[in-house]
C-alpha positions in Angstrom: -20.6 -2.0 -41.9 -17.1 -3.4 -41.0 -17.0 -5.6 -37.9 -14.1 -3.2 -36.2 -16.0 -0.3 -37.1 -19.0 -1.4 -35.4 -16.6 -1.9 -32.3 -15.3 1.7 -32.5 -18.8 3.0 -32.7 -19.6 0.9 -29.5 -16.8 2.3 -27.7 -16.8 5.8 -28.8 -20.3 6.3 -28.2 -20.5 4.8 -24.8 -17.1 6.1 -23.5 -17.7 8.2 -20.3 -15.6 11.3 -21.8 -16.4 13.5 -24.4 -14.3 13.5 -27.4 -15.0 16.1 -30.4 -13.3 15.9 -33.4 -12.8 19.0 -35.9 -10.6 19.6 -38.9 -7.6 22.8 -38.9 -10.6 24.7 -39.7 -12.3 24.0 -36.5 -15.2 22.3 -38.8 -17.1 20.0 -37.0 -16.3 16.1 -38.0 -17.2 14.1 -35.3 -19.1 14.5 -31.8 -19.8 11.6 -29.3 -22.9 11.4 -26.4 -21.2 11.9 -23.9 -19.7 15.5 -25.3 -23.0 16.4 -26.3 -24.3 15.8 -22.9 -21.6 17.7 -21.3 -22.2 20.9 -23.5 -25.8 21.1 -23.7 -26.1 20.7 -27.9 -26.8 18.1 -30.4 -24.3 17.4 -33.3 -26.5 19.6 -35.6 -26.6 22.3 -33.4 -23.2 22.6 -32.4 -22.8 22.9 -36.8 -24.6 25.9 -36.4 -22.9 27.5 -33.6 -19.3 28.9 -33.6 -16.6 27.8 -31.4 -16.5 31.0 -29.8 -19.8 31.3 -28.9 -20.1 27.8 -28.1 -17.0 27.3 -25.8 -16.6 31.2 -24.4 -13.7 33.8 -25.8 -11.3 32.5 -23.1 -11.1 28.9 -24.4 -11.7 29.4 -27.5 -8.3 31.6 -27.6 -6.6 28.9 -25.9 -8.0 26.2 -28.7 -6.4 29.0 -31.2 -3.1 29.0 -29.4 -2.6 25.6 -29.2 -3.2 24.9 -33.3 -1.0 27.8 -34.0 1.7 26.3 -31.7 1.3 23.0 -32.4 1.1 21.9 -29.0 -1.4 20.1 -26.6 -2.8 21.8 -23.7 -5.1 21.0 -20.7 -7.3 23.6 -19.1 -8.5 22.7 -15.7 -11.7 23.5 -14.0 -13.6 25.0 -16.5 -17.6 25.8 -16.0 -19.8 25.4 -19.0 -23.0 26.6 -19.7 -25.5 24.7 -22.0 -28.6 26.4 -23.7 -30.5 26.1 -20.3 -28.3 27.5 -18.1 -27.1 24.6 -16.5 -23.4 24.5 -15.5 -20.8 21.5 -15.4 -17.4 21.5 -14.1 -15.0 19.8 -17.2 -11.4 19.6 -17.5 -10.5 20.3 -21.3 -7.5 18.6 -23.2 -6.8 20.1 -26.6 -4.3 17.7 -28.8 -4.1 19.7 -32.2 -1.5 16.9 -33.7 -4.0 14.4 -35.0 -2.9 13.3 -38.3 -4.3 10.7 -40.8 -2.1 9.8 -43.8 -2.6 7.3 -46.9 -2.0 7.5 -50.0 -4.2 9.8 -51.3 -5.3 12.1 -47.8 -2.7 13.7 -45.6 -5.0 15.6 -43.0 -4.6 17.2 -39.6 -7.3 17.1 -36.9 -7.6 18.8 -33.5 -9.5 16.0 -30.8 -10.8 18.3 -28.1 -11.4 15.8 -24.9 -14.0 16.6 -22.4 -13.4 15.1 -18.9 -16.6 15.6 -16.3 -15.1 16.2 -13.1 -18.3 16.0 -11.2 -19.2 13.0 -12.6 -15.7 11.6 -11.8 -16.2 12.9 -8.1 -19.4 11.3 -7.5 -17.8 8.1 -8.3 -14.9 8.7 -6.4 -17.0 9.6 -3.5 -19.0 6.6 -3.8 -15.9 4.0 -4.2 -14.6 5.8 -1.0 -17.9 5.2 0.4 -17.8 1.4 -0.3 -14.4 1.0 0.5 -15.0 2.8 4.0 -18.0 0.7 4.4 -15.8 -2.3 4.1 -13.4 -1.4 6.7 -15.9 -0.6 9.3 -17.3 -4.1 8.5 -14.0 -5.5 9.5 -13.6 -3.4 12.1 -16.9 -4.1 13.8 -16.6 -7.9 13.3 -12.7 -8.2 14.8 -14.0 -5.4 17.4 -16.6 -8.0 18.3 -14.2 -10.9 18.4 -11.6 -8.9 20.5 -14.3 -8.1 23.2 -15.8 -11.6 23.1 -12.1 -13.4 24.4 -11.3 -11.0 27.8 -15.1 -11.3 28.2 -15.1 -14.8 28.4 -12.3 -15.0 31.1 -13.9 -12.5 33.2 -16.8 -14.4 33.4 -15.4 -17.7 34.0 -13.3 -16.0 36.6 -16.1 -14.7 38.4 -18.4 -18.2 38.1 -15.3 -19.8 40.3 -15.3 -17.1 42.8 -18.9 -17.3 43.5 -18.9 -20.7 43.4 -18.4 -22.4 47.2 -15.4 -24.6 45.7 -12.8 -22.2 45.0 -9.8 -22.0 47.6 -7.7 -19.1 48.5 -5.1 -19.5 45.9 -7.4 -20.0 43.1 -9.6 -16.5 43.9 -6.2 -15.0 43.9 -5.8 -16.2 40.6 -9.1 -15.5 39.2 -8.6 -12.0 40.3 -5.7 -11.4 38.7 -7.0 -12.9 35.7 -9.9 -10.2 36.0 -7.4 -7.0 36.4 -5.5 -8.3 33.0 -8.5 -8.8 31.3 -10.0 -5.6 31.8 -7.2 -3.8 31.6 -6.7 -5.1 27.8 -10.2 -4.4 27.6 -9.4 -0.6 28.4 -6.6 -0.4 26.1 -8.6 -1.8 23.3 -11.5 0.7 23.5 -8.7 3.3 24.5 -6.8 2.8 21.1 -10.5 3.6 19.1 -10.7 7.7 20.4 -7.7 8.0 17.9 -10.1 7.1 15.0 -12.5 10.0 15.7 -12.8 13.3 13.3 -10.3 15.5 14.2 -10.3 19.5 14.2 -8.0 20.8 12.0 -8.0 24.2 14.1 -6.3 22.3 16.7 -3.4 21.2 14.7 -0.4 23.0 15.4 3.3 23.1 14.0 5.4 20.3 15.5 9.0 19.5 14.7 9.7 15.7 13.8 13.2 15.3 14.7 11.9 16.2 18.5 9.1 13.8 18.3 11.4 11.3 16.9 14.0 11.6 19.4 11.9 11.2 22.3 9.9 7.8 20.8 13.4 6.1 20.1 14.4 7.1 23.9 11.2 5.7 25.5 11.5 2.5 23.2 15.1 2.0 24.5 14.3 1.7 28.0 12.7 -1.6 27.5 15.5 -3.8 28.4 14.6 -6.7 26.2 15.8 -4.4 23.2 19.4 -3.8 24.7 21.2 -6.2 22.3 19.7 -4.3 19.3 21.5 -1.2 17.8 19.2 1.9 16.7 20.4 4.7 14.5 18.9 7.9 13.8 19.7 9.6 11.0 17.9 13.2 10.9 17.3 15.6 8.3 19.1 19.4 8.8 16.6 21.0 6.6 13.5 22.2 7.6 10.9 19.1 9.3 8.4 20.6 10.8 4.9 19.4 9.7 1.3 20.3 11.0 -0.3 17.8 13.4 -0.6 17.1 16.9 2.5 15.8 19.2 0.9 13.4 21.1 -1.0 11.6 18.0 2.5 11.7 16.0 4.4 10.1 19.2 1.5 7.2 18.8 2.9 6.4 15.4 6.6 6.2 16.0 6.4 4.4 19.0 4.6 1.8 17.2 6.5 1.7 14.5 9.7 1.3 16.4 8.6 -1.3 18.6 7.3 -3.4 15.9 10.7 -3.0 14.4 12.4 -3.9 17.6 9.9 -6.8 17.9 11.0 -8.1 14.2 14.2 -9.1 15.9 14.7 -11.9 17.7 18.3 -11.2 19.6 20.6 -9.2 17.9 20.3 -7.1 14.8 19.6 -3.1 13.6 17.3 -0.6 13.4 17.7 2.5 11.4 15.4 5.9 11.2 15.8 8.4 8.7 14.3 11.6 8.1 14.6 13.9 5.0 12.7 16.3 2.9 11.5 15.5 -0.9 11.4 18.7 -2.8 10.9 17.1 -6.2 7.6 15.7 -5.9 4.9 17.5 -4.2 2.0 16.6 -1.5 -0.8 19.0 -1.7 1.4 21.7 -3.6 4.0 20.8 -0.5 7.1 19.5 -0.1 6.7 16.4 1.9 8.8 14.7 4.8 9.6 11.4 4.3 10.5 9.3 7.4 12.0 5.9 7.1 11.9 2.9 10.2 14.1 0.6 8.9 15.0 -3.2 10.4 16.7 -6.1 9.3 14.7 -8.6 11.6 12.6 -11.4 10.4 10.5 -9.5 7.5 7.2 -9.6 6.2 5.9 -12.0 3.7 4.8 -10.3 0.4 1.2 -11.8 0.6 0.7 -10.2 3.8 2.0 -6.7 3.0 -1.4 -5.7 1.5 -3.6 -6.5 4.5 -0.9 -4.7 6.8 -2.9 -1.6 7.5 -6.5 -3.4 7.8 -7.9 -3.3 11.2 -7.4 -7.1 13.3 -4.6 -8.2 10.9 -1.7 -9.1 12.4 1.6 -11.4 11.9 2.5 -11.8 15.5 0.8 -14.5 17.7 -0.1 -12.1 20.3 -1.1 -9.0 18.2 -4.3 -7.3 18.1 -4.0 -6.1 14.9 -4.8 -2.5 15.7 -1.3 -0.6 16.0 -0.9 -0.6 12.2 -4.3 0.1 11.6 -4.4 3.4 13.9 -1.3 4.9 13.0 -2.1 5.0 9.2 -5.9 6.6 10.1 -3.8 9.0 12.7 -1.1 10.0 9.7 -4.0 10.5 7.1 -5.1 12.9 9.7 -2.3 15.3 8.8 -2.5 14.7 4.7 0.1 12.2 5.0 0.2 8.4 4.4 2.1 5.1 5.6 3.2 2.3 2.7 5.5 -0.6 3.4 8.2 -2.8 1.8 10.0 -6.2 2.9 13.0 -7.5 0.7 16.3 -8.0 0.7 16.7 -8.7 4.4 15.2 -5.6 5.5 11.4 -4.1 6.5 10.7 -0.1 5.7 8.0 1.5 6.9 7.9 5.1 5.1 5.5 7.8 6.0 4.7 10.7 4.0 4.1 13.7 5.6 3.5 17.5 4.0 6.0 19.8 5.2 4.9 23.2 7.2 
């Protein structure tokens, strides 16, 4: 056997996808191990069974239709039963236009591909669990670090107050340290309540335009932002989403404040909402909200880490805001992404329309 044929055999027999090759009269020419496993019959057994009995009348009809019209077909969420009545959930892809041409032959073949959805789902869940485990490890490591710093300050201040050498001014200064560090700890702990699982039944239909308008007013109250111009371009189409106005305000205030912080003295911030009907998110149109600034920007090497817990590009930043914001938007079946180039940084939020 030629070396390239050995490679083909190794790949075809070990690929996690069922492959069945037939001629145009549906005579079986090849079947790999994964297909045998999914169908529950060996190659010799399949050769003795008609395709109609093997797949059932409805699927067989789809195969014939695909061959007749010479067009590929995808059949999703198909439940197959093997000879022991075991069920498996698969997707079937039928390609009727495979041809083999040489000087002697010109044959047409039908390639049927079987995808094990249950196996894919298990793999996806495993990968998701491993990703979440990695995030939680980062979260607890960062949380321990963030708690340790203010606790050290509180402990040192308390020890100085309890000593006999502290004068009145030092006691006042230590009291202020204890108060500020306690407040910092309180804010940190409160932040994590937004990561708790939410009951989707408690969500309500809210208007994004109204929420963003309120958030802009709140951020504009800070006097240090007076040299920065912010404009809001709101969509005139439906802009309702299902979620929590309280949690959404946390996200937009955080993103708008970050935009302000990225501009040193003077600059511009643009907030835009639009309805995207071209693509679907969970079978719904989705709202696109952009928060754009022309501040100092974000290094490309940092973009991939922006939404990780305790990662911050600010000297005094805790690295919690964007992590929590992403998790909140995820609760409402949306997500946030960030880009930074050509002098502009853009945070884009995608939320399904309600």
